[in-house]
N, C-alpha and C positions, 0 to 999 in steps of 0.2 A: 535285200530281196527285191526282186522284179515285181511289178504289178502284174496281176492275172487279169484277163480279158475273157469273157463269155460270150460266144456266139452261138446262136440257136438255130437250128434248121427244123423247120416244121414240115411234115411229109404228109400228104393227102392222096389217098388212094380211091379210086373207083372203077366201077365196072360198067360197061355198056355194050349189050349184045355179047359178041365173043371178044371183046377187047378189054384189057385191063390197063388203065392209065395211072400215073403218079406225077405229082408236083412237088418239088423240094424248094422251099423258100427260105433264104438265109435272112436271119435277123441279127444286126449287131449295132453297134453305136454309131456307125459311120451311115449305113443304108440299109434299106429293107426292100430294094427293088429287084434282087437278083432272084430268078426263079428258074430252076431246071424242069424239064419235063422228059418224061419216057413212057412209053407203052409197049404192049405185047399183045399178041392175037393168039387165041388157042387155035391150034391147027385141028383140022377135023379128026385126024387118026391119033392124036395124043390124048391121053386120060385127062379129065378135068380135075384139076388139083389146083384150087385157088391159091394157095399159098405160094406155089410156085410162080404163078403169074405175077402176084404181089412183088416177090423177090426180084424177078427181072424188071418190071417197070420201075420199081424204086431204084435199083441199081442203074438203070439207063438215066433215071431223073437225077441222081447224085452226080453222075458222070458228066451230065450236060451242065449241071450247077458248078462243077469244078472247073468246066472249061469257060464257062462265062465269067467265073471269079478270076481266071488268068487274064482274060480278055480285058476286064475292067482295070486290073493290076496294071497291066502294059499300058493301057490308056492314061492312067493316073501318072505313071512314072514318064511316060513320054511328055505329058503336059508339065510335069515338074522339071524335067531336065531339059526339055525342047530338043531332044535326040530321039531318034528312032530307036525303038527297043525290041528285042525278040526273047521272050521268056521260053524256055524248054518246059517241056511236061516232065 
């Protein structure tokens, strides 16, 4: 049986004026410096439903975190192989 690893993502959500922002930070046994961010703004003509703003900001933060993780993996692989690497999404 293969070993199981656990990586955790902590998500922080906040509001300031008409903006909702989120941070998604990855914690694992290797590093804890990867943070994705996202935000959204309430359009004046839209209904104020905070849960929707939270969902959008968190989705954007997780997308940003995923991109940063791919960049980190690419850099690590290039360092290990000493070859240029291109990882696809």
